[in-house]
C-alpha positions in Angstrom: -13.1 -46.9 -38.5 -13.8 -49.2 -35.6 -11.3 -47.4 -33.4 -12.8 -44.0 -34.3 -16.2 -45.3 -33.5 -15.0 -46.7 -30.2 -13.6 -43.3 -29.1 -16.8 -41.6 -30.2 -18.7 -44.0 -28.0 -16.4 -43.1 -25.2 -17.1 -39.4 -25.5 -20.8 -39.9 -25.6 -20.8 -42.4 -22.8 -18.8 -40.2 -20.5 -21.0 -37.2 -21.3 -24.2 -39.2 -20.7 -22.9 -41.5 -18.0 -24.4 -44.4 -20.0 -22.5 -46.6 -22.5 -23.5 -46.1 -26.1 -22.9 -48.9 -28.7 -21.9 -48.2 -32.3 -20.6 -50.4 -35.1 -21.0 -54.0 -35.9 -19.0 -55.5 -33.1 -21.4 -54.4 -30.3 -19.7 -56.4 -27.5 -16.3 -54.8 -28.2 -17.7 -51.3 -28.4 -19.7 -51.8 -25.2 -16.7 -53.1 -23.3 -14.5 -50.2 -24.5 -17.1 -47.7 -23.6 -17.6 -49.2 -20.1 -13.9 -49.3 -19.4 -13.4 -45.8 -20.6 -16.3 -44.6 -18.6 -14.9 -46.0 -15.4 -11.6 -44.4 -16.1 -12.6 -41.0 -17.3 -16.0 -40.3 -15.7 -14.7 -39.6 -12.2 -14.2 -35.9 -12.0 -15.7 -35.0 -15.4 -19.0 -33.6 -14.0 -16.9 -31.8 -11.4 -14.5 -30.4 -14.1 -17.5 -29.3 -16.2 -19.0 -27.5 -13.2 -15.6 -25.9 -12.5 -15.4 -24.7 -16.1 -18.8 -23.2 -16.0 -18.3 -21.6 -12.6 -15.0 -20.0 -13.7 -16.7 -18.7 -16.9 -19.6 -17.3 -14.9 -17.2 -15.7 -12.4 -15.2 -14.1 -15.3 -18.3 -12.7 -16.8 -19.4 -11.2 -13.5 -15.9 -9.8 -12.9 -15.7 -8.2 -16.4 -19.2 -6.8 -16.1 -18.3 -5.1 -12.8 -15.2 -3.7 -14.3 -17.2 -2.3 -17.2 -19.6 -0.6 -14.9 -16.8 1.0 -12.9 -14.9 2.1 -16.1 -18.0 3.7 -17.5 -18.7 5.6 -14.2 -16.7 8.9 -14.3 -16.8 9.1 -10.5 -14.9 5.8 -10.3 -12.6 5.8 -13.3 -10.4 8.7 -14.5 -7.8 6.6 -16.4 -7.6 5.9 -20.1 -11.0 4.8 -21.4 -11.6 1.1 -22.3 -14.4 0.0 -24.7 -16.9 -2.7 -23.9 -15.7 -4.8 -26.8 -12.0 -4.6 -25.7 -12.9 -5.6 -22.2 -15.2 -8.5 -23.0 -12.8 -9.8 -25.6 -10.6 -10.8 -22.7 -13.3 -13.4 -21.8 -11.5 -15.5 -24.4 -8.3 -15.4 -22.4 -10.3 -16.1 -19.3 -11.9 -19.1 -21.0 -8.5 -20.5 -21.8 -7.5 -20.2 -18.2 -10.8 -21.8 -17.1 -10.3 -24.8 -19.5 -6.8 -25.3 -18.1 -8.1 -25.3 -14.5 -11.0 -27.6 -15.4 -8.5 -30.0 -17.2 -6.4 -30.2 -14.0 -9.5 -30.9 -12.0 -10.6 -33.6 -14.4 -7.2 -35.3 -14.3 -7.1 -35.0 -10.6 -10.6 -36.5 -10.4 -9.4 -39.5 -12.5 -6.5 -40.1 -10.2 -8.4 -39.5 -6.9 -11.4 -41.5 -8.2 -9.2 -44.6 -8.2 -8.1 -43.9 -4.7 -11.0 -42.4 -2.9 -13.8 -44.9 -2.9 -15.9 -43.8 0.1 -18.6 -41.3 -0.4 -17.4 -39.2 2.5 -14.0 -38.8 0.8 -15.7 -37.6 -2.3 -17.8 -35.1 -0.3 -14.6 -33.9 1.4 -13.1 -33.3 -2.1 -16.1 -31.3 -3.1 -15.8 -29.3 0.0 -12.2 -28.4 -0.7 -13.1 -27.4 -4.2 -15.9 -25.2 -2.7 -13.4 -23.5 -0.5 -11.1 -22.8 -3.4 -13.9 -21.3 -5.4 -14.8 -19.1 -2.5 -11.2 -17.9 -2.4 -11.4 -17.4 -6.2 -14.4 -15.1 -5.6 -12.5 -13.2 -2.9 -9.5 -12.8 -5.2 -11.7 -11.4 -7.9 -13.3 -9.0 -5.4 -9.9 -7.9 -4.2 -8.6 -7.4 -7.7 -11.6 -5.4 -8.7 -11.3 -3.1 -5.7 -7.5 -2.7 -6.3 -8.1 -1.7 -9.9 -10.8 0.8 -9.1 -8.9 2.3 -6.2 -5.3 2.3 -7.5 -5.7 1.5 -11.2 -3.3 -1.3 -10.5 -3.5 -5.0 -10.0 -3.3 -7.2 -6.9 0.5 -7.5 -6.7 2.1 -10.2 -4.6 2.9 -7.6 -1.9 -0.7 -6.5 -1.7 -1.9 -10.1 -1.7 0.4 -11.0 1.3 -0.8 -7.9 3.1 -4.5 -8.9 2.4 -4.0 -12.3 3.9 -3.3 -10.9 7.4 -6.2 -11.8 9.7 -6.7 -8.2 10.7 -6.8 -7.2 7.0 -9.3 -9.9 6.2 -11.6 -8.8 9.1 -11.4 -5.2 8.0 -12.0 -6.1 4.4 -15.1 -8.1 5.3 -16.4 -5.1 7.4 -15.8 -2.8 4.4 -17.5 -5.1 1.9 -20.9 -3.7 0.8 -23.5 -6.5 1.1 -24.7 -5.7 -2.4 -21.4 -7.1 -3.7 -21.8 -10.5 -1.9 -23.4 -12.1 -5.0 -20.3 -11.3 -7.1 -18.1 -12.8 -4.4 -20.2 -16.0 -4.3 -20.8 -16.3 -8.0 -18.1 -18.9 -8.8 -19.2 -21.0 -5.8 -22.9 -20.7 -6.6 -22.3 -21.4 -10.4 -20.3 -24.5 -9.6 -23.0 -26.1 -7.4 -25.8 -25.1 -9.8 -24.1 -26.7 -12.8 -23.0 -29.8 -10.8 -26.5 -30.5 -9.4 -28.0 -29.8 -12.8 -26.0 -32.7 -14.2 -27.7 -35.1 -11.8 -31.2 -34.4 -13.0 -31.5 -36.1 -16.4 -29.4 -37.3 -19.2 -30.9 -34.6 -21.5 -30.1 -32.0 -18.9 -26.5 -33.2 -18.7 -26.1 -33.0 -22.5 -27.7 -29.5 -22.6 -25.4 -28.2 -19.9 -22.3 -29.9 -21.4 -23.2 -28.7 -24.9 -24.0 -25.1 -23.8 -20.7 -24.8 -21.8 -18.8 -26.3 -24.7 -20.3 -24.0 -27.3 -19.7 -20.9 -25.1 -16.1 -21.9 -24.5 -15.3 -22.6 -28.1 -17.0 -19.3 -29.1 -14.9 -17.3 -26.6 -11.7 -19.0 -27.6 -12.4 -18.3 -31.3 -13.1 -14.6 -30.5 -9.8 -14.3 -28.7 -7.9 -16.0 -31.5 -9.5 -13.9 -34.3 -9.5 -10.5 -32.5 -6.1 -9.3 -31.1 -6.1 -7.9 -27.6 -6.3 -4.1 -27.2 -3.5 -2.3 -25.5 -4.5 -1.8 -21.9 -3.1 -2.3 -18.4 -2.0 -5.8 -17.4 -4.5 -5.8 -14.5 -7.3 -5.4 -17.1 -5.9 -7.9 -19.5 -5.8 -10.9 -17.2 -8.2 -12.8 -15.1 -7.3 -12.3 -11.4 -6.0 -15.8 -11.2 -3.9 -15.2 -14.3 -2.7 -11.9 -13.0 -1.4 -13.3 -9.7 0.2 -16.2 -11.5 1.9 -13.8 -13.9 3.1 -11.7 -10.9 4.5 -14.8 -9.3 6.3 -15.8 -12.4 7.8 -12.4 -13.1 8.9 -12.1 -9.4 10.7 -15.4 -9.6 12.3 -14.6 -12.9 13.4 -11.2 -11.7 14.9 -12.6 -8.6 16.9 -15.2 -10.6 18.0 -12.9 -13.4 18.5 -9.4 -11.9 22.1 -8.2 -12.1 24.1 -7.1 -9.1 24.1 -3.3 -8.2 27.1 -1.1 -8.2 29.3 -2.3 -11.1 27.5 -1.1 -14.1 27.0 2.4 -12.6 30.7 3.1 -13.4 30.2 2.1 -17.0 27.0 4.2 -17.1 28.9 7.1 -15.7 31.6 7.0 -18.4 29.7 5.8 -21.4 28.8 8.6 -23.9 25.0 8.9 -24.2 23.2 10.2 -27.2 20.2 12.5 -26.8 17.9 9.6 -27.7 19.3 7.6 -24.8 18.7 10.2 -22.2 15.7 8.4 -20.9 17.1 4.9 -20.8 17.4 3.1 -17.5 20.8 1.4 -17.1 20.6 -2.0 -15.4 22.4 -1.7 -12.0 23.4 -4.2 -9.4 21.2 -5.1 -6.5 22.6 -4.7 -3.0 24.3 -7.9 -2.0 22.2 -8.3 1.1 18.9 -7.3 -0.4 17.5 -10.8 -1.0 18.6 -12.0 2.4 16.9 -9.0 4.0 13.7 -9.6 2.0 13.6 -13.2 3.3 14.2 -12.2 6.9 10.7 -12.5 8.5 11.8 -11.2 11.9 11.8 -7.6 12.8 14.4 -8.3 15.4 17.7 -10.1 15.4 19.3 -12.7 17.6 21.9 -10.5 19.4 24.8 -11.1 21.7 24.3 -10.1 25.3 26.6 -7.1 25.0 25.1 -5.8 21.8 24.6 -2.0 21.8 22.4 0.4 19.9 23.8 1.0 16.4 24.4 4.5 15.1 21.3 5.4 13.1 22.5 8.8 12.0 24.0 8.9 8.5 27.4 10.4 9.4 29.5 9.2 6.5 30.9 11.6 4.0 28.6 9.8 1.5 25.6 11.4 3.2 26.8 14.6 4.9 29.1 17.6 4.3 32.0 18.0 6.7 32.1 20.9 9.2 34.8 22.5 7.0 32.6 22.2 3.9 29.5 23.4 5.5 29.6 25.0 9.0 26.4 24.5 10.9 25.0 27.0 13.4 22.3 25.8 15.7 20.4 28.2 18.0 18.3 26.2 20.4 15.3 28.1 22.0 15.4 29.1 25.6 13.9 26.5 27.9 10.2 27.1 28.7 9.4 27.7 32.4 6.6 25.1 32.0 6.6 21.9 29.9 5.0 22.6 26.6 2.1 20.5 25.1 2.2 19.0 21.6 -0.7 18.6 19.2 0.1 16.6 16.0 -2.5 16.8 13.3 -1.8 14.0 10.7 -3.7 14.4 7.5 -4.4 11.2 5.6 -3.6 11.4 1.9 -3.2 15.1 1.8 -1.0 16.4 -1.0 0.7 19.7 -0.8 -0.3 21.1 -4.2 -4.0 20.1 -3.9 -4.3 21.7 -0.4 -2.4 24.9 -0.8 -2.5 25.8 -4.5 -5.5 27.4 -6.2 -8.0 25.1 -7.9 -8.9 25.6 -11.5 -11.9 27.7 -10.4 -9.5 30.0 -8.4 -10.6 28.8 -5.0 -8.4 27.2 -2.3 -9.3 23.7 -1.0 -7.9 24.5 2.4 -7.9 28.3 3.0 -7.6 28.0 6.8 -4.5 25.8 6.5 -3.0 28.2 4.0 -3.6 31.1 6.5 -1.7 29.1 9.2 1.3 28.8 6.9 1.9 32.5 7.3 1.9 32.2 11.2 4.7 29.6 11.7 7.4 27.5 10.1 6.2 26.4 6.7 8.1 23.6 5.0 7.3 24.4 1.4 9.1 21.5 -0.2 8.3 18.7 2.2 8.3 15.0 1.6 7.0 12.0 3.5 9.5 9.2 3.9 7.1 6.7 2.3 4.1 6.6 0.0 1.8 4.7 2.4 0.4 5.6 5.8 2.3 3.3 8.1 5.6 4.4 6.7 4.6 8.1 6.8 3.4 7.9 10.4 6.5 5.9 11.6 9.0 8.3 10.1 7.3 11.4 11.5 7.0 9.9 15.0 10.4 8.2 15.2 12.7 10.6 13.3 13.9 7.5 11.4 13.6 6.7 7.7 11.5 3.6 6.9 12.7 0.1 6.2 13.4 0.0 2.5 11.7 -3.3 1.8 8.4 -4.2 0.2 6.9 -5.7 3.3 5.5 -2.9 5.5 7.9 -3.4 8.5 6.2 -0.6 10.5 3.0 -2.6 11.0 4.7 -5.6 12.5 3.7 -6.6 16.1 7.4 -6.8 17.2 8.4 -3.2 16.6 9.7 -1.5 19.7 11.6 1.5 18.4 11.2 4.9 20.2 8.7 7.6 19.1 8.1 11.1 20.3 6.2 9.7 23.2 9.2 7.7 24.4 11.5 10.8 24.5 9.0 12.7 26.7 8.9 12.5 30.5 6.5 10.1 32.1 4.3 13.0 33.4 3.0 13.7 29.8 -0.5 12.6 28.9 -0.5 10.7 25.6 -3.5 9.9 23.4 -4.4 9.5 19.7 -7.8 9.7 18.0 -8.7 8.6 14.5 -11.9 7.7 12.7 -10.0 4.9 10.9 -9.2 1.4 12.1 -6.1 0.9 14.2 -5.6 -2.5 12.6 -5.7 -1.3 8.9 -2.4 0.0 7.6 -1.6 1.7 10.9 1.5 1.0 13.1 -0.6 0.0 16.0 2.0 -2.1 17.9 4.7 0.5 17.3 2.6 3.2 18.8 1.6 1.1 21.8 5.1 -0.1 22.5 6.5 3.4 22.3 4.2 4.8 25.0 0.8 5.7 23.3 -1.4 3.6 25.5 -4.6 5.6 24.8 -5.3 4.9 21.1 -8.9 5.5 20.0 -10.1 4.3 16.5 -12.9 2.9 14.5 -13.7 -0.1 16.8 -13.5 1.7 20.2 -14.8 5.2 19.4 -17.9 6.1 21.4 -19.7 6.9 18.1 -21.2 4.5 15.5 -22.0 6.9 12.7 -19.9 6.0 9.6 -18.6 8.2 6.9 -21.2 8.7 4.2 -21.5 6.4 1.2 -21.0 3.1 2.9 -17.6 2.3 1.3 -15.2 4.2 3.5 -14.2 2.1 6.5 -14.1 5.0 8.9 -16.4 6.8 11.4 -17.8 10.2 10.6 -15.0 12.8 10.6 -16.8 15.6 12.3 -18.1 13.4 15.1 -14.6 11.9 15.6 -13.1 15.4 15.8 -15.7 16.1 18.5 -14.4 13.1 20.5 -10.8 14.5 20.1 -11.9 17.9 21.3 -13.5 16.4 24.4 -10.3 14.6 25.2 -8.3 17.7 24.5 -10.5 19.7 27.0 -10.0 17.0 29.7 -6.2 17.0 29.1 -6.1 20.8 29.3 -7.8 20.9 32.7 -5.1 18.7 34.2 -1.8 20.1 35.4 0.3 17.6 33.4 1.4 18.4 29.9 0.1 16.3 27.0 0.9 15.1 23.5 -2.3 14.7 21.5 -2.5 13.2 18.0 -5.4 13.5 15.6 -5.1 11.3 12.5 -7.8 12.1 9.9 -9.2 9.8 7.3 -11.3 12.2 5.2 -9.1 12.6 2.1 -8.5 8.8 1.7 -10.0 6.9 -1.2 -13.0 6.4 -1.9 -13.4 10.1 -1.0 -16.9 10.0 0.7 -19.1 12.9 -0.2 -20.0 14.9 3.0 -22.7 17.0 1.2 -23.0 20.5 -0.2 -21.4 22.2 2.8 -18.2 20.4 1.9 -18.3 21.3 -1.8 -15.7 23.7 -3.2 -16.2 22.4 -6.7 -19.1 20.3 -8.3 -18.4 16.6 -7.6 -18.3 15.2 -11.1 -14.9 13.4 -10.9 -12.9 11.6 -8.2 -10.5 14.5 -7.9 -13.4 16.9 -7.3 -14.6 14.7 -4.4 -11.0 14.8 -3.1 -10.9 18.6 -3.3 -14.2 18.8 -1.4 -13.0 16.4 1.3 -9.9 18.6 1.7 -12.2 21.6 2.1 -14.2 19.7 4.7 -11.0 18.7 6.5 -9.9 22.3 6.5 -13.1 23.1 8.5 -12.2 20.4 11.1 -8.7 21.8 11.5 -10.2 25.2 12.1 -12.4 23.6 14.8 -9.4 22.1 16.5 -7.4 25.3 16.3 -10.2 27.5 17.7 -10.8 25.0 20.5 -7.1 25.2 21.4 -7.4 28.9 21.5 -10.5 28.8 23.6 -8.7 26.6 26.1 -5.7 29.0 26.2 -3.4 26.4 24.7 -1.8 28.3 21.8 0.9 29.9 23.8 1.9 26.7 25.6 1.5 24.2 22.8 3.5 23.3 19.7 1.2 22.4 16.9 2.5 20.2 14.0 0.4 19.8 10.9 1.5 17.4 8.1 0.1 14.9 5.6 1.1 11.2 6.0 1.8 11.1 2.3 0.5 12.6 -1.0 -2.1 11.5 -3.5 -2.1 11.0 -7.2 -4.7 11.5 -9.9 -3.1 10.4 -13.1 -0.4 13.1 -13.4 1.6 10.1 -14.7 0.3 7.1 -16.5 -1.8 4.8 -14.2 -0.7 6.7 -11.0 -3.7 6.9 -8.8 -4.1 7.1 -5.0 -0.7 7.0 -3.5 1.1 3.7 -2.8 2.0 2.2 -6.2 4.4 4.7 -7.7 7.1 7.2 -6.5 6.5 10.5 -8.2 6.4 13.8 -6.2 2.6 13.8 -6.0 2.8 10.5 -4.0 5.2 12.1 -1.4 4.8 15.8 -1.1 2.6 17.0 1.7 1.8 20.3 3.5 3.9 20.6 6.6 4.1 23.4 9.2 5.0 23.9 12.9 3.2 26.6 15.0 4.1 28.3 18.2 4.0 32.1 18.5 7.4 32.4 20.3 9.4 29.4 19.1 8.6 29.5 15.4 8.4 32.9 13.9 6.8 33.0 10.4 9.4 31.5 8.0 9.4 29.5 4.8 11.9 26.7 4.2 12.3 25.9 0.5 15.0 23.2 0.8 13.8 19.6 0.7 12.6 18.5 4.1 11.4 15.1 5.4 9.1 13.7 8.0 12.3 12.6 9.9 13.0 16.3 10.7 10.0 16.7 12.9 11.2 14.7 15.9 14.6 16.4 16.5 12.9 19.8 15.9 10.2 19.1 18.4 12.6 17.8 21.0 14.7 21.0 20.7 11.6 23.1 21.0 10.5 21.2 24.1 14.0 21.4 25.6 14.3 17.6 25.7 17.8 16.1 25.4 18.4 13.3 22.8 21.3 11.5 21.3 21.6 12.8 17.7 23.2 9.5 16.7 19.8 7.8 17.1 17.8 10.0 14.8 18.2 10.5 11.0 16.5 13.9 10.7 17.9 17.3 11.3 16.6 20.0 13.6 15.1 23.0 11.9 16.7 25.2 14.5 19.9 24.8 12.4 20.7 27.6 9.9 21.3 24.9 7.1 21.3 21.2 6.6 24.4 19.1 6.9 23.0 16.3 4.8 23.4 15.9 1.1 20.1 13.9 0.5 16.8 12.9 1.9 15.5 9.4 1.3 12.2 8.0 0.2 10.8 4.5 -0.3 7.8 3.3 -2.2 5.6 0.3 -1.7 6.3 -0.7 -5.3 9.9 -1.3 -4.3 11.4 2.0 -5.5 14.1 3.6 -3.5 14.7 7.3 -4.0 17.0 10.1 -2.9 16.6 13.9 -3.4 19.8 16.0 -3.3 20.0 19.6 -2.0 20.3 20.8 -5.6 17.0 18.8 -6.4 18.3 15.9 -8.4 15.9 13.0 -7.7 17.6 9.6 -8.2 15.5 6.5 -8.1 16.3 2.7 -8.3 13.7 0.1 -9.0 14.6 -2.8 -6.8 12.3 -5.0 -8.8 14.5 -4.9 -11.9 17.6 -2.9 -10.9 16.9 0.0 -13.3 18.0 3.5 -12.3 16.8 7.0 -13.5 16.9 10.6 -12.4 14.8 13.8 -12.7 16.1 17.3 -12.4 13.4 18.8 -10.2 14.7 22.4 -10.8 14.1 22.3 -14.5 11.5 19.6 -14.5 9.3 19.8 -11.3 6.6 17.7 -13.0 9.0 14.8 -13.6 8.3 14.6 -17.4 11.8 13.9 -18.7 13.5 10.8 -17.3 17.3 11.0 -17.4 20.0 8.5 -16.8 22.0 8.0 -13.6 25.5 8.1 -15.1 26.3 11.7 -14.2 25.3 11.1 -10.5 27.5 8.2 -9.5 28.1 9.6 -5.9 24.4 9.9 -5.3 23.7 6.5 -6.7 26.3 4.9 -4.4 25.0 6.8 -1.4 21.5 5.4 -2.1 22.8 1.8 -2.3 24.8 2.3 0.9 21.8 3.9 2.7 19.6 0.9 1.9 22.2 -1.5 3.3 22.7 0.6 6.4 19.0 0.9 7.0 18.1 -2.7 6.6 20.8 -3.8 9.1 20.7 -0.9 11.6 16.9 -0.7 12.0 16.7 -4.4 12.8 19.6 -4.2 15.3 18.2 -1.0 16.9 14.8 -2.6 17.3 16.3 -5.8 18.9 18.5 -3.9 21.3 15.8 -1.4 22.2 13.3 -4.2 22.8 15.7 -5.9 25.2 16.3 -2.6 27.1 12.5 -2.0 27.3 12.0 -5.4 28.9 14.5 -4.4 31.6 13.0 -1.1 32.7 9.5 -0.1 33.7 9.2 3.4 32.4 9.5 3.8 28.6 11.1 7.2 29.0 14.0 5.8 31.0 15.2 4.0 27.9 16.6 7.0 26.1 19.1 8.3 28.6 22.0 9.9 26.9 25.4 8.0 26.8 28.0 9.0 29.3 30.2 10.5 26.6 28.9 13.4 24.5 27.7 12.2 21.1 28.9 13.9 17.9 26.3 16.2 16.5 24.7 16.2 13.1 
């Protein structure tokens, strides 16, 4: 009994910071309590404050999620009840207790080492920084769930730690959400200071937090968790920890790619197995490439540009199998201008197919499709903006790796601008930030020196609603039209790019004049924004006509990627899954003499724009350094086009519309037959498509190595010449054609 009484005295003395004596042997009990207090008290008040702060932060986080889920304008996914969501506070409490225990044990150890008061203050300061980061993590997780219906994956977390991303996120943060961000930090200091007031206050605070914690843990133990997304189940700290654990486990256990495909191809499959995903090998160099943090390579002095074109029989038909006839247009007497209209998050079906009410979201764009070359089955090379922009401007497929290679500061690969003579004027205008998921350095290094975006536009009016980090779309178009007018008055030709933001989440409401359907759901806002964007395209087209540019300008219109609204489970916005809605965009090329009205139904890619434009402009280029095919050919030589998704899915689409996909996270492979299943509802195995699978694996290896080498060589060449256009002189020997 005496031992139990002694430990009871310890607990009471630690909680009250004053020894309490029980039992007959008062001296013994007092000494035990005093020694225990000295050993355990350091860090206990801090740990208790940490526990309370994390619980408060969890409650605020869950409350915000509930508000978003109950708002039909923010949440279109599966409904989640209030009880199911708040039941997860029990799991959050378990995590909070674990963190508090670590803080307590750390406080005991450090309390014996750090005697000076300034050292303790420094420790409290570090804890405050960590709590502020915890609040930022909760804010980021909340925003990711609401926007993408997905959690803050490790890839997104790495991207969000970029200084430019932090700056843009801070600018985008509504000030009304600051209290939620500061809730863990404020709760910590409130509880910590409350414990210094009076012994009764300390006991009340400790008792209240203890009762709350026990109640939440009991609730979680007695009530099973409801089935819901992992991002909703876990506290943001727990979700990131789970992501890290799964990533490490996957890297250590994922099988090698290429062997089991043979077994999958020969094994008999029952109808019930048709949707299974056979585990396949990872490319041998994949992990090494993932760990390579440099966009360039250390090259020998005599290193030359690699062949980027996919010329192997794995990728293309031979001349005997498929003869190609290419009829280039007659050279224009005067250099032609180029206008590229890049439409953010604009999906093909939303823009060009009738809405449920029978109306078209983009009637003007649909009318233009009948005036030029309409690519009816067109895919972006990536499901995010930097990848889409890079592939369209470079004629190259993207780097098939999770990290967005295209936004690196050391990318020097050529773009459309680089292939054009130095006399061309070059400019780009966008209402969005040039430092936010935009290949800023790539565009600068390739010759686009006049880039105008959010921070340097001569306007300050933002998009409505306060959540879209972009300037007003109509006013930005006015800036573009002013620059277009100035360029048209000069004798030199120009290449002008307008990159919209209007259709990007959170789909700001531009008012009744933009409405083509009542805005009661997120997809309705999206339709309305496409309609408003259609009006801006009409403004640009009419201005070009007014300036007399239509006969001497090639106009390209394309989306940077598609957009998703739950056609498949939890698939929202664009960059977290790789279904057709994430990639398919409207695409057309206009010029009254060069591009007669024609519809291309074969699968086309963003990489096809560059060689087509260069042929239209009469500019020579080495076909070994592009991966697209000119649309002046009568047919395609390639067997597949290639796609890559941010979620680490590599895809290929064959000419007969077999879409084969490999998840590089776990090595699984599956296919869809887009002819019979355009909605991608029936997942099939990869076994019958061994050649396509092997081509996709080989393509990834080729792309990872060749893009890095090409970038390194091209960067070295660029440093040796003054004019960017001089870098693309053709080799002395004629190159083999695609």
